[in-house]
C-alpha positions as CSV (number, residue, x, y, z in Angstrom):
1,M,-27.9,45.0,-41.3
2,D,-24.8,46.1,-43.2
3,P,-22.3,43.4,-44.4
4,P,-19.3,43.0,-42.0
5,Q,-16.9,44.0,-44.9
6,V,-18.5,47.5,-45.1
7,R,-17.7,48.4,-41.5
8,T,-14.3,46.7,-41.8
9,D,-13.5,49.2,-44.6
10,V,-14.6,52.0,-42.3
11,F,-12.1,50.8,-39.7
12,G,-9.5,50.9,-42.5
13,L,-10.3,54.5,-43.2
14,G,-10.0,55.2,-39.4
15,A,-6.6,53.6,-39.5
16,I,-5.5,55.9,-42.4
17,L,-6.8,59.0,-40.5
18,C,-5.0,57.7,-37.3
19,E,-1.7,57.5,-39.2
20,I,-2.2,60.9,-40.8
21,I,-3.0,62.5,-37.5
22,T,-0.4,60.7,-35.2
23,G,2.1,59.5,-37.7
24,E,1.6,55.8,-36.5
25,P,-0.9,53.0,-37.3
26,P,-3.5,52.0,-34.7
27,Y,-1.8,48.7,-33.7
28,R,1.9,49.1,-32.8
29,G,4.5,46.7,-31.6
30,A,8.2,45.7,-31.9
31,F,7.3,42.5,-33.8
32,A,4.5,41.0,-35.8
33,G,3.4,38.7,-33.0
34,A,2.8,41.6,-30.6
35,I,0.9,43.5,-33.3
36,L,-1.4,40.5,-34.0
37,Q,-2.0,40.0,-30.3
38,R,-3.1,43.6,-29.9
39,A,-5.3,43.3,-33.0
40,R,-6.8,40.1,-31.6
41,N,-7.5,41.8,-28.3
42,A,-8.7,45.1,-30.0
43,D,-6.1,47.0,-27.9
44,L,-6.7,50.5,-29.3
45,A,-6.1,52.5,-26.2
46,P,-2.7,53.8,-27.1
47,A,-3.9,54.8,-30.6
48,L,-7.0,56.6,-29.3
49,A,-4.9,58.4,-26.7
50,G,-2.5,59.6,-29.4
51,V,-5.4,60.9,-31.6
52,E,-6.8,62.7,-28.5
53,R,-3.5,64.4,-27.9
54,S,-2.8,65.3,-31.5
55,G,-4.3,68.9,-31.3
56,F,-6.2,68.4,-34.6
57,D,-9.7,69.7,-35.1
58,R,-12.1,68.2,-32.4
59,E,-14.6,67.1,-35.1
60,L,-11.9,65.2,-37.0
61,V,-10.6,63.6,-33.8
62,R,-14.2,62.4,-32.9
63,L,-14.7,61.0,-36.4
64,T,-11.4,59.2,-36.3
65,K,-12.2,57.6,-32.9
66,R,-15.6,56.5,-34.2
67,C,-14.1,54.9,-37.2
68,L,-11.6,53.0,-34.9
69,S,-14.3,51.8,-32.5
70,A,-13.7,48.1,-31.5
71,D,-17.4,47.5,-31.7
72,A,-18.4,47.6,-35.4
73,A,-21.9,48.8,-34.5
74,D,-20.4,52.1,-33.1
75,R,-18.6,52.9,-36.4
76,P,-20.2,54.9,-39.4
77,R,-22.2,52.5,-41.4
78,H,-20.2,53.0,-44.7
79,A,-17.5,55.1,-46.3
80,G,-20.1,57.5,-47.8
81,I,-21.0,58.7,-44.4
82,V,-17.3,59.2,-43.6
83,A,-16.9,61.2,-46.9
84,T,-19.9,63.5,-46.1
85,E,-18.6,64.2,-42.6
86,L,-15.1,64.8,-43.9
87,S,-16.5,67.4,-46.4
88,A,-18.2,69.3,-43.7
89,I,-15.1,69.3,-41.5
90,L,-13.1,70.5,-44.5
91,A,-15.5,73.4,-45.2
92,S,-15.5,74.4,-41.6
93,A,-11.7,74.3,-41.4
94,Q,-11.4,76.5,-44.5
95,E,-13.8,79.1,-43.1
96,R,-12.0,79.2,-39.8
97,A,-8.7,79.6,-41.6
98,R,-9.9,82.6,-43.6
99,A,-11.3,84.3,-40.4
100,A,-8.1,83.7,-38.6
101,K,-6.1,85.3,-41.4
102,L,-8.2,88.5,-41.5
103,S,-8.3,89.0,-37.7
104,A,-4.7,88.1,-36.9
105,S,-2.4,90.9,-35.9
106,T,1.1,91.4,-37.1
107,A,2.4,90.9,-33.5
108,R,0.9,87.5,-33.2
109,A,1.8,86.3,-36.7
110,R,5.1,84.8,-35.8
111,A,3.7,83.1,-32.7
112,V,0.9,81.3,-34.5
113,S,2.7,80.8,-37.8
114,K,3.7,77.3,-36.9
115,R,0.2,76.4,-35.7
116,R,-1.4,78.0,-38.8
117,S,0.7,75.8,-41.1
118,K,-0.5,72.8,-39.2
119,R,-4.1,74.0,-39.5
120,W,-3.6,74.6,-43.2
121,M,-2.6,70.9,-43.5
122,V,-6.0,69.8,-42.3
123,P,-8.0,71.1,-45.3
124,L,-5.3,69.7,-47.6
125,T,-5.3,66.3,-45.9
126,L,-9.0,66.1,-45.9
127,F,-9.2,67.1,-49.5
128,V,-6.7,64.3,-50.5
129,L,-8.7,61.8,-48.4
130,L,-11.9,62.9,-50.2
131,V,-10.3,62.4,-53.5
132,I,-9.4,58.8,-52.4
133,L,-12.9,58.2,-51.3
134,V,-14.5,59.5,-54.5
135,G,-11.9,58.1,-56.9
136,S,-12.7,54.4,-56.9
137,G,-9.6,53.6,-59.0
138,G,-7.2,55.5,-56.8
139,M,-4.0,53.5,-56.1
140,L,-3.8,54.6,-52.5
141,W,-7.3,53.3,-51.7
142,V,-6.6,50.0,-53.4
143,R,-3.4,49.6,-51.5
144,E,-4.9,50.5,-48.2
145,R,-7.9,48.2,-48.8
146,S,-5.5,45.4,-49.6
147,R,-3.6,46.0,-46.4
148,S,-6.8,46.0,-44.5
149,R,-8.0,42.7,-46.0
150,S,-4.5,41.1,-45.3
151,A,-4.7,42.3,-41.7
152,Q,-8.2,40.9,-41.4
153,A,-7.1,37.6,-42.8
154,T,-4.2,37.4,-40.4
155,V,-6.5,38.1,-37.4
156,L,-9.0,35.4,-38.6
157,A,-6.3,32.9,-39.2
158,S,-4.8,33.6,-35.7
159,L,-8.2,32.9,-34.2
160,A,-8.4,29.6,-36.0
161,I,-4.9,28.8,-34.7
162,D,-5.9,29.6,-31.2
163,E,-8.9,27.2,-31.5
164,A,-6.7,24.5,-32.8
165,E,-4.2,24.9,-29.9
166,K,-7.1,24.9,-27.4
167,S,-8.6,21.7,-28.9
168,R,-5.2,20.0,-28.9
169,L,-4.9,20.8,-25.2
170,E,-8.4,19.4,-24.6
171,G,-7.5,16.3,-26.6
172,R,-4.4,15.7,-24.4
173,Q,-6.5,15.9,-21.3
174,A,-9.5,13.9,-22.6
175,P,-10.0,10.2,-22.0
176,V,-7.9,8.1,-24.4
177,E,-10.8,6.8,-26.5
178,D,-12.4,10.3,-26.9
179,M,-11.2,11.7,-30.2
180,T,-13.7,14.6,-30.4
181,A,-11.2,17.3,-29.4
182,W,-8.5,16.0,-31.8
183,T,-11.0,16.1,-34.7
184,K,-11.8,19.8,-33.8
185,A,-8.1,20.6,-33.7
186,V,-7.5,19.1,-37.2
187,E,-10.6,21.0,-38.6
188,A,-9.5,24.3,-37.1
189,C,-6.0,23.8,-38.6
190,R,-7.5,23.3,-42.0
191,R,-9.7,26.4,-41.6
192,A,-6.7,28.5,-40.7
193,E,-4.9,27.2,-43.8
194,V,-7.8,28.1,-46.1
195,I,-8.1,31.6,-44.7
196,A,-4.4,32.3,-45.0
197,R,-4.3,31.0,-48.6
198,E,-7.4,32.8,-49.9
199,E,-7.0,36.1,-48.1
200,S,-3.2,36.4,-48.6
201,A,-2.3,36.5,-44.9
202,D,1.3,37.5,-44.1
203,E,4.1,35.0,-44.6
204,Q,4.8,34.5,-40.8
205,I,1.3,33.4,-40.1
206,R,1.4,30.9,-43.0
207,I,4.6,29.4,-41.6
208,R,3.1,29.1,-38.2
209,I,0.0,27.3,-39.6
210,A,2.1,24.8,-41.6
211,D,4.1,23.9,-38.4
212,L,1.0,23.6,-36.3
213,K,-0.7,21.4,-39.0
214,S,2.3,19.0,-39.0
215,S,2.5,18.6,-35.2
216,I,-1.2,18.2,-34.7
217,A,-1.3,15.6,-37.5
218,T,1.4,13.6,-35.7
219,E,-0.3,13.8,-32.4
220,F,-3.7,13.0,-34.0
221,D,-2.3,9.7,-35.4
222,R,-0.7,8.9,-32.1
223,A,-4.0,9.6,-30.3
224,R,-5.9,7.5,-32.8
225,C,-3.6,4.5,-32.2
226,A,-3.8,4.9,-28.4
227,A,-7.6,5.1,-28.7
228,E,-7.7,1.9,-30.7
229,Q,-5.4,0.2,-28.2
230,A,-7.6,1.4,-25.3
231,R,-10.7,0.1,-27.1
232,K,-9.1,-3.4,-27.5
233,G,-7.9,-3.3,-23.9
234,R,-11.3,-2.4,-22.6
235,Q,-12.8,-5.2,-24.6
236,L,-10.2,-7.6,-23.1
237,I,-11.0,-6.4,-19.6
238,E,-14.7,-6.9,-20.2
239,A,-14.2,-10.4,-21.5
240,L,-12.0,-11.3,-18.5
241,Q,-14.5,-9.9,-16.1
242,K,-17.3,-11.8,-17.7
243,V,-15.4,-15.1,-17.2
244,R,-14.8,-14.2,-13.5
245,A,-18.4,-13.1,-13.0
246,E,-19.7,-16.4,-14.4
247,R,-17.7,-18.2,-11.6
248,G,-18.8,-15.9,-8.8
249,N,-16.6,-15.2,-5.8
250,A,-15.9,-18.9,-5.2
251,G,-12.6,-18.3,-7.0
252,W,-10.3,-21.3,-7.4
253,L,-12.9,-23.6,-5.8
254,A,-15.2,-23.1,-8.8
255,G,-12.8,-25.0,-11.1
256,V,-10.4,-23.9,-13.9
257,P,-11.7,-20.7,-15.5
258,S,-12.0,-20.2,-19.3
259,Y,-9.5,-17.4,-19.6
260,D,-7.5,-19.3,-22.2
261,P,-9.8,-18.6,-25.3
262,V,-10.2,-15.0,-24.3
263,L,-6.5,-14.4,-24.2
264,K,-5.9,-16.3,-27.4
265,E,-8.4,-13.9,-29.2
266,H,-5.9,-11.2,-28.3
267,E,-2.9,-13.3,-29.6
268,I,-1.8,-14.2,-26.0
269,D,-1.3,-18.0,-25.9
270,A,0.1,-18.7,-22.4
271,A,0.7,-22.3,-23.1
272,V,2.7,-21.9,-26.3
273,L,4.5,-18.6,-25.7
274,S,7.5,-18.3,-23.5
275,V,7.2,-16.2,-20.3
276,E,9.1,-13.3,-22.0
277,A,7.0,-13.4,-25.2
278,A,3.7,-13.7,-23.3
279,S,4.7,-10.8,-21.2
280,L,5.4,-8.6,-24.2
281,A,2.0,-9.4,-25.7
282,I,0.2,-8.6,-22.5
283,Q,2.1,-5.3,-22.0
284,A,1.1,-4.3,-25.6
285,T,-2.6,-4.5,-24.5
286,G,-2.1,-1.6,-22.1
287,V,-4.1,-3.4,-19.4
288,S,-1.3,-5.5,-17.8
289,S,-2.6,-5.3,-14.2
290,S,-6.1,-6.6,-15.2
291,V,-4.6,-9.5,-17.1
292,A,-2.2,-10.3,-14.2
293,Q,-5.3,-10.6,-11.9
294,A,-6.9,-13.0,-14.3
295,L,-3.6,-15.0,-14.5
296,D,-3.6,-15.2,-10.6
297,D,-7.1,-16.5,-10.6
298,W,-6.3,-19.0,-13.3
299,A,-3.1,-20.2,-11.6
300,H,-4.9,-20.6,-8.2
301,A,-7.6,-22.8,-9.8
302,R,-5.0,-24.9,-11.6
303,R,-3.1,-25.4,-8.4
304,W,-6.2,-26.5,-6.6
305,V,-7.7,-28.8,-9.3
306,Q,-4.4,-30.1,-10.7
307,P,-1.7,-29.7,-8.1
308,V,0.6,-32.3,-9.7
309,R,0.8,-30.2,-12.9
310,S,2.8,-27.6,-11.1
311,A,4.7,-26.4,-14.2
312,E,1.5,-24.9,-15.7
313,W,0.3,-22.9,-12.8
314,R,3.8,-21.8,-11.9
315,K,4.3,-20.4,-15.5
316,L,1.0,-18.4,-15.2
317,L,2.3,-16.9,-11.9
318,E,5.7,-16.1,-13.6
319,I,4.0,-14.3,-16.4
320,A,1.8,-12.3,-13.9
321,R,5.0,-11.4,-12.0
322,S,6.7,-10.1,-15.2
323,V,3.8,-7.8,-16.2
324,D,2.7,-6.5,-12.8
325,P,5.0,-3.7,-11.4
326,D,3.5,-4.0,-7.9
327,P,6.3,-5.4,-5.6
328,L,3.9,-6.6,-2.8
329,R,1.7,-8.7,-5.2
330,N,4.8,-10.1,-6.8
331,K,6.1,-11.2,-3.4
332,V,2.8,-13.0,-2.9
333,R,3.2,-14.8,-6.2
334,Q,6.8,-15.8,-5.4
335,A,5.7,-17.2,-2.1
336,L,3.1,-19.4,-3.9
337,I,5.7,-20.5,-6.4
338,D,8.1,-21.4,-3.5
339,D,5.3,-22.8,-1.3
340,D,6.6,-20.5,1.4
341,L,3.9,-20.1,4.0
342,K,6.2,-18.2,6.4
343,A,6.8,-15.5,3.8
344,L,3.2,-15.2,2.9
345,G,2.2,-15.1,6.6
346,E,4.7,-12.3,7.2
347,M,3.3,-10.3,4.3
348,S,-0.2,-10.7,5.5
349,R,0.8,-9.2,8.9
350,S,3.0,-6.4,7.5
351,P,1.9,-2.8,8.2
352,G,2.1,-1.9,4.5
353,L,-0.7,-4.3,3.6
354,S,-3.3,-2.1,5.3
355,Q,-2.3,0.8,2.9
356,A,-2.5,-1.4,-0.2
357,G,-5.5,-1.6,-2.5
358,A,-8.4,-4.0,-2.0
359,D,-7.3,-6.1,-4.9
360,T,-3.9,-6.6,-3.3
361,R,-5.3,-7.4,0.1
362,A,-7.7,-9.9,-1.5
363,L,-4.8,-11.6,-3.4
364,V,-2.9,-12.0,-0.1
365,D,-6.0,-13.5,1.6
366,T,-7.0,-15.9,-1.2
367,S,-3.3,-17.0,-1.7
368,L,-2.8,-17.7,1.9
369,L,-6.1,-19.6,2.2
370,L,-5.1,-21.6,-0.9
371,L,-1.7,-22.5,0.6
372,L,-3.3,-23.6,3.8
373,A,-6.3,-25.5,2.3
374,G,-4.0,-27.1,-0.3
375,R,-2.4,-29.1,2.5
376,S,-5.7,-30.7,3.7
377,K,-8.2,-30.6,0.9
378,L,-11.4,-32.6,1.6
379,A,-14.4,-32.5,-0.6
380,A,-16.7,-32.4,2.3
381,F,-15.4,-29.0,3.4
382,E,-15.2,-27.4,0.0
383,A,-18.6,-25.7,0.4
384,K,-17.5,-24.1,3.7
385,L,-14.2,-23.0,2.1
386,G,-16.2,-21.5,-0.8
387,N,-18.2,-19.4,1.7
388,I,-15.0,-18.2,3.3
389,L,-13.4,-17.4,0.0
390,N,-16.5,-15.5,-1.1
391,S,-16.4,-13.5,2.2
392,L,-12.8,-12.6,1.7
393,H,-13.4,-11.5,-1.9
394,Q,-16.2,-9.2,-0.7
395,M,-14.3,-7.8,2.2
396,P,-10.5,-8.4,2.3
397,R,-9.0,-8.9,5.8
398,N,-12.4,-10.2,7.0
399,A,-11.9,-11.4,10.7
400,D,-15.1,-13.5,10.8
401,A,-14.1,-15.3,7.5
402,W,-10.7,-16.2,8.9
403,A,-12.2,-17.3,12.2
404,Q,-14.5,-19.6,10.3
405,A,-11.5,-20.9,8.3
406,A,-9.8,-21.8,11.6
407,K,-12.8,-23.9,12.6
408,V,-12.7,-25.7,9.2
409,F,-9.0,-26.5,9.6
410,G,-9.6,-27.5,13.2
411,A,-12.3,-29.9,12.0
412,L,-9.8,-31.2,9.4
413,D,-7.4,-31.9,12.3
414,D,-4.8,-29.4,10.9
415,P,-3.9,-27.3,14.0
416,L,-1.1,-25.3,12.3
417,E,-3.5,-24.2,9.5
418,A,-6.0,-23.3,12.2
419,I,-3.4,-21.2,14.0
420,E,-2.4,-19.3,10.8
421,A,-6.1,-18.6,10.1
422,L,-6.6,-17.3,13.6
423,R,-3.5,-15.1,13.1
424,Q,-5.2,-13.6,10.1
425,A,-8.4,-13.1,12.1
426,V,-6.5,-11.2,14.8
427,N,-4.6,-9.2,12.3
428,A,-7.9,-8.1,10.7
429,K,-9.4,-7.3,14.0
430,P,-6.6,-6.6,16.5
431,S,-8.9,-5.0,19.2
432,D,-10.9,-8.2,19.7
433,P,-9.6,-10.0,22.8
434,E,-11.8,-13.1,22.2
435,L,-10.0,-13.8,18.9
436,R,-6.7,-13.4,20.7
437,E,-7.9,-15.9,23.3
438,E,-8.8,-18.4,20.6
439,L,-5.4,-18.0,19.0
440,A,-3.6,-18.4,22.3
441,V,-5.5,-21.6,23.1
442,A,-4.5,-23.0,19.7
443,L,-0.9,-22.0,20.3
444,I,-0.7,-23.5,23.7
445,S,-2.3,-26.7,22.4
446,S,0.5,-26.9,19.8
447,G,3.3,-25.9,22.2
448,F,3.9,-22.4,21.0
449,M,4.0,-20.8,24.5
450,A,6.0,-17.7,23.7
451,E,3.5,-16.5,21.0
452,A,0.6,-17.5,23.3
453,V,2.0,-15.2,26.0
454,R,2.2,-12.3,23.5
455,E,-1.4,-12.7,22.5
456,L,-2.7,-13.1,26.0
457,E,-0.7,-10.1,27.3
458,V,-2.6,-8.0,24.7
459,A,-5.9,-9.6,25.6
460,T,-5.5,-8.8,29.3
461,Q,-4.7,-5.2,28.4
462,L,-7.9,-5.0,26.4
463,E,-10.0,-6.6,29.1
464,P,-8.1,-6.8,32.4
465,K,-11.0,-8.2,34.4
466,R,-11.5,-11.4,32.4
467,A,-10.2,-14.2,34.7
468,N,-9.9,-16.8,31.9
469,Y,-7.3,-14.6,30.0
470,W,-5.1,-14.4,33.1
471,F,-5.6,-18.1,33.7
472,L,-4.4,-19.0,30.2
473,L,-1.5,-16.5,30.5
474,A,-0.4,-18.2,33.7
475,G,-0.4,-21.6,32.0
476,A,1.6,-20.2,29.0
477,W,4.2,-18.6,31.3
478,E,4.5,-21.9,33.2
479,G,5.1,-23.7,29.9
480,L,8.1,-21.3,29.3
481,G,9.5,-22.1,32.7
482,E,8.8,-18.6,34.0
483,L,7.1,-19.4,37.3
484,E,7.3,-15.9,38.7
485,E,5.4,-14.5,35.7
486,A,3.0,-17.4,35.9
487,L,2.3,-16.6,39.6
488,R,1.7,-13.0,38.8
489,A,-0.9,-14.0,36.1
490,A,-2.6,-16.6,38.4
491,K,-3.0,-14.0,41.2
492,K,-4.7,-11.7,38.7
493,A,-7.0,-14.5,37.7
494,V,-8.0,-15.0,41.3
495,D,-8.5,-11.3,41.8
496,A,-10.7,-11.1,38.8
497,Q,-12.8,-14.1,39.9
498,P,-12.1,-15.0,43.6
499,K,-14.4,-18.0,43.7
500,D,-13.2,-19.7,40.5
501,L,-12.0,-23.2,41.5
502,E,-9.5,-23.7,38.6
503,S,-7.8,-20.3,39.1
504,N,-7.4,-21.0,42.9
505,L,-6.0,-24.5,42.2
506,L,-3.6,-23.2,39.7
507,L,-2.4,-20.5,42.1
508,G,-1.8,-23.0,44.9
509,R,0.1,-25.4,42.6
510,L,2.3,-22.6,41.2
511,L,3.1,-21.4,44.7
512,K,4.2,-24.9,45.6
513,D,6.3,-25.4,42.4
514,S,8.0,-22.1,42.8
515,G,9.1,-23.0,46.4
516,R,6.6,-20.8,48.3
517,Y,5.3,-23.6,50.4
518,E,4.1,-21.6,53.3
519,E,1.8,-19.7,50.9
520,A,0.8,-22.7,48.9
521,V,-0.9,-24.6,51.7
522,P,-3.6,-22.0,52.5
523,A,-4.1,-21.3,48.8
524,I,-4.7,-25.0,48.1
525,L,-7.0,-25.4,51.1
526,R,-9.0,-22.4,49.9
527,A,-9.4,-24.1,46.5
528,M,-10.5,-27.3,48.2
529,R,-13.3,-25.5,50.1
530,L,-14.5,-24.0,46.8
531,G,-14.4,-27.5,45.2
532,E,-16.6,-29.1,47.9
533,G,-19.8,-27.9,46.2
534,T,-18.6,-28.6,42.6
535,P,-20.1,-31.7,41.0
536,G,-17.4,-34.2,40.0
537,W,-14.8,-32.6,42.2
538,S,-12.1,-34.8,43.7
539,S,-9.7,-33.6,46.3
540,L,-7.2,-36.4,45.9
541,Q,-4.7,-34.3,43.9
542,A,-5.1,-31.3,46.1
543,D,-4.5,-33.5,49.1
544,S,-1.2,-34.8,47.6
545,W,-0.1,-31.2,46.9
546,I,-0.6,-30.2,50.5
547,R,1.3,-33.3,51.8
548,E,4.1,-32.5,49.4
549,A,4.1,-28.8,50.4
550,R,4.3,-29.7,54.1
551,V,7.2,-32.2,53.5
552,M,9.0,-29.5,51.6
553,I,8.5,-26.9,54.4
554,E,10.2,-29.3,56.8
555,L,13.1,-29.9,54.4
556,D,13.4,-26.1,53.6
557,H,14.1,-25.5,57.3
558,R,17.1,-27.8,57.0
559,M,18.5,-26.4,53.7
560,K,21.5,-24.7,55.4
561,D,22.5,-28.1,56.8
562,F,22.2,-29.8,53.4
563,R,24.2,-26.9,51.9
564,R,27.0,-27.4,54.5
565,G,26.9,-31.1,54.1
566,A,25.9,-31.5,57.8
567,C,23.2,-33.8,56.8
568,R,22.3,-36.0,53.8
569,P,19.1,-37.0,52.1
570,L,17.6,-40.3,53.4
571,D,16.7,-41.7,50.1
572,N,16.4,-41.0,46.4
573,R,13.0,-39.4,46.8
574,Q,14.4,-36.9,49.3
575,R,17.4,-36.3,47.1
576,V,15.0,-35.1,44.3
577,Q,13.1,-33.0,46.9
578,V,16.3,-31.3,48.1
579,A,17.4,-30.7,44.5
580,L,14.1,-29.1,43.8
581,I,14.4,-26.7,46.8
582,F,17.9,-25.8,45.9
583,H,16.9,-25.0,42.3
584,Q,13.9,-22.9,43.6
585,R,16.4,-21.0,45.8
586,H,18.7,-20.4,42.7
587,F,21.5,-22.7,43.8
588,H,21.5,-24.3,40.4
589,A,24.9,-26.1,40.6
590,T,24.0,-27.6,44.0
591,A,20.6,-28.7,42.6
592,A,22.2,-30.3,39.5
593,R,24.6,-32.3,41.7
594,Y,21.7,-33.7,43.8
595,F,19.7,-34.5,40.7
596,A,22.8,-36.3,39.2
597,E,23.2,-38.3,42.4
598,A,19.5,-39.3,42.4
599,F,19.5,-40.3,38.8
600,E,22.6,-42.5,39.3
601,W,20.8,-44.4,42.0
602,D,17.5,-44.6,40.0
603,N,17.7,-43.8,36.3
604,S,13.9,-44.1,35.9
605,L,13.5,-40.8,37.9
606,I,14.7,-38.9,34.8
607,A,11.3,-39.4,33.1
608,S,9.4,-37.3,35.6
609,H,12.1,-34.8,36.5
610,F,14.2,-34.4,33.3
611,L,12.8,-30.9,32.6
612,V,13.5,-29.3,36.0
613,S,16.9,-31.1,36.3
614,S,17.9,-29.9,32.8
615,R,16.9,-26.3,33.7
616,A,19.2,-26.4,36.8
617,A,22.1,-27.9,34.9
618,A,21.7,-25.5,32.0
619,R,21.8,-22.5,34.3
620,A,24.8,-23.9,36.2
621,A,26.6,-24.5,32.8
622,A,25.9,-20.8,31.9
623,G,27.5,-19.7,35.2
624,Q,24.2,-18.6,36.7
625,G,23.0,-19.0,40.3
626,A,23.9,-18.1,43.9
627,D,26.6,-20.8,43.9
628,A,28.1,-20.1,40.5
629,Q,31.4,-18.8,42.1
630,E,31.9,-22.2,43.8
631,L,32.2,-24.2,40.6
632,A,35.4,-26.2,40.1
633,D,37.3,-26.2,36.9
634,G,35.6,-28.1,34.2
635,E,32.4,-28.4,36.2
636,R,30.4,-26.1,33.9
637,H,31.2,-28.3,30.9
638,R,30.1,-31.3,32.9
639,F,26.8,-29.6,33.7
640,L,26.3,-28.8,30.0
641,Q,26.8,-32.4,29.1
642,L,24.4,-33.5,31.9
643,A,21.7,-31.0,30.7
644,Q,21.9,-32.4,27.2
645,A,21.9,-36.0,28.3
646,W,18.8,-35.5,30.6
647,I,17.0,-33.6,27.8
648,L,17.6,-36.4,25.3
649,A,16.6,-39.0,28.0
650,G,13.3,-37.2,28.6
651,V,12.7,-36.8,24.8
652,G,13.3,-40.5,24.4
653,V,10.7,-41.3,27.1
654,I,8.1,-39.0,25.4
655,D,9.0,-40.5,22.0
656,R,8.5,-44.0,23.2
657,A,5.2,-43.1,24.9
658,N,3.8,-41.6,21.7
659,K,4.9,-44.0,18.9
660,E,1.4,-44.4,17.7
661,A,0.1,-42.0,15.0
662,S,-2.3,-40.2,17.3
663,G,0.5,-39.4,19.8
664,R,2.9,-37.9,17.3
665,R,1.4,-34.5,17.7
666,H,1.7,-34.7,21.5
667,F,5.4,-35.6,21.1
668,T,6.0,-32.6,18.7
669,R,4.1,-30.3,21.1
670,E,6.3,-31.3,24.1
671,L,9.5,-30.9,22.0
672,R,8.4,-27.4,21.0
673,R,8.0,-26.6,24.7
674,I,11.5,-27.8,25.4
675,L,12.9,-25.8,22.6
676,G,11.0,-22.7,23.8
677,D,11.8,-23.1,27.5
678,I,13.4,-19.9,28.7
679,S,15.3,-21.7,31.5
680,L,17.0,-23.9,28.9
681,A,17.8,-20.9,26.6
682,P,21.5,-20.7,27.9
683,L,22.1,-24.0,26.1
684,G,21.3,-22.3,22.8
685,N,23.0,-18.9,23.5
686,P,26.6,-18.8,22.3
687,A,27.3,-15.8,24.6
688,S,26.5,-17.8,27.7
689,L,28.8,-20.6,26.6
690,G,31.8,-18.4,25.7
691,Y,34.0,-20.5,28.0
692,L,33.6,-23.5,25.6
693,S,36.0,-24.1,22.8
694,A,34.8,-23.6,19.2
695,S,34.4,-27.3,18.7
696,D,32.3,-27.7,21.8
697,R,30.1,-24.8,20.8
698,D,29.6,-26.4,17.4
699,E,28.6,-29.6,19.3
700,V,26.0,-27.7,21.3
701,S,24.6,-26.1,18.1
702,R,24.4,-29.6,16.5
703,F,22.5,-30.8,19.6
704,W,19.9,-28.1,19.3
705,K,19.6,-28.5,15.5
706,G,19.0,-32.2,16.1
707,L,16.1,-31.4,18.4
708,R,14.6,-29.0,15.9
709,D,14.9,-31.6,13.2
710,R,13.1,-34.1,15.3
711,A,10.3,-31.6,16.1
712,V,8.9,-31.7,12.6
713,G,7.1,-28.4,12.0
714,W,8.5,-27.2,15.4
715,S,7.8,-23.6,14.4
716,V,4.5,-22.5,13.0
717,E,6.3,-19.6,11.4
718,S,8.5,-22.0,9.3
719,G,5.6,-23.3,7.3
720,S,7.2,-26.8,7.4
721,R,4.6,-29.2,8.6
722,T,5.4,-32.4,6.9
723,G,5.0,-35.5,9.1
724,E,2.8,-33.9,11.7
């Protein structure tokens, strides 16, 4: 096979022939870059077309096109072959010229004179070219050969430049620690530089190579530093993960992890450095998020094992906050620093949490469990808490794990922690009505009737034929003082399970308490018949309800007389009964007057009737009821004072009855019910007390604040449970 240089020289001869024939070189362009690009792409189409259109001898055209072939294998093997063919073409051209001269007529002489001169140029040109080929020392040949080698060097250097650019692009897109492409880019740059220097490439290409070499060297150094940083960061992550793996998923229950020596190896001493200095050192590692996760784990463990040394775990959380850009995770850390259960609970139920990553959801879960468990830590339950924590690590927002946590907190006699855990279970599995029922029962037991209603309303929508959901919903509505809603739910419970004793009894009692005495009697009798076959059933209470209902039916027939003052109650008991009927018929002011009269005669009656009497007085004070227009001047203010006095009297009775430690939770529950009672809401609503002076409204606000202060932990949302 011939050396590449031989056929490259043949291409150079073709270029000379092309310029002789067409007057232009094979590669043309307005600037050097365009010429190089055409040479790189072997774009010879314009040149070959020009040769074809030149009108020169066809054999010469064919030879020129063969010499210019893009594929070297299609060119003549060496210059000698070109010289031989040119000699033959020259001889043929001379013979044709002589023949043309002899046979041409005088008439056509002028017409072909121009073409003849052109044809006579062919032999002359070919002769000169043969002289160049034969004369090895000819200056034209030397100059053309030099130009050919320079062009060839330019093309080769350009190819090396392209390779360097391509490798640089690959390096930018490659993983940080992979330097392969960058090494290729540097090597290609050096190769281009050598070619340009040894083969005398043109000045423009040498300048381009120098600029490229400088920029690639800068990027190479930067990439090498980034690769080294990534390598150290990866080693740090692996070391932190190893510490965590050794402890398993038990998290903070497994004790304080050994993150300290690992971080010190990377010049991060959390104990000695300030928060700002430690943050800068962590950010320099390039793996801030992974270090922040380790700091969270470390802080949680310190808080669990050494809660009194709060400055240490708080500092770890502060450092984690400063290096982690995620706002949700930083809110979780701030809630832990502030010991803010309310904020953490709201975050756990926010819609945005479902879109967060698994690590963020796990952080919320474990932080919330830590905050709850930190209030009631008992060694006997650590194993169960460990299983729960493990489940939450494996599957964040795990409903079963939170339900199990609720059972643990219930066993620890911490109802508010149990409620929060059940909230998390419902949040993780909102379509499970049984979880909502569990939460509602816990809420009702602690006096949070309004939230229990919300959970049970959803449960009854999910399973409308479950009688126990309707039964519980009726009880929750009754706790809020909404007897009409309670009746609606109780009827649904009976419809769902007609032979259920408890549902029928509840319906009968609610009919009686809401003033529907005529309906209450048959409902209670139906319940009594159902109870006859029930073991342990006693009809004593049902009997008393029927007697009470029948008495109230008789009184109800005389209410117009009582309203006109045509008759008066016989005794205090009847005063209370009349007051109850007036309140049920929405004559709140009249009812409040009868209650006030009864309590004046017998103050002990307040203990058993303070709630219903306060409801009547509160509604009258707010200007509500069928008799509101009949109120005298100043009477609304008097009813406001009576409502407050009766509430305080009732609270005092409950307080005295529950002085012992075991009864404090009952006292708090009852106080929560009072504070959540819808019928008493006007007392806390400034709009309904607009008739009062500013000082009187402030007095009412202080009254309600005093009740809330007495109900320690009155709102499970507040996170304040001290003294339960």
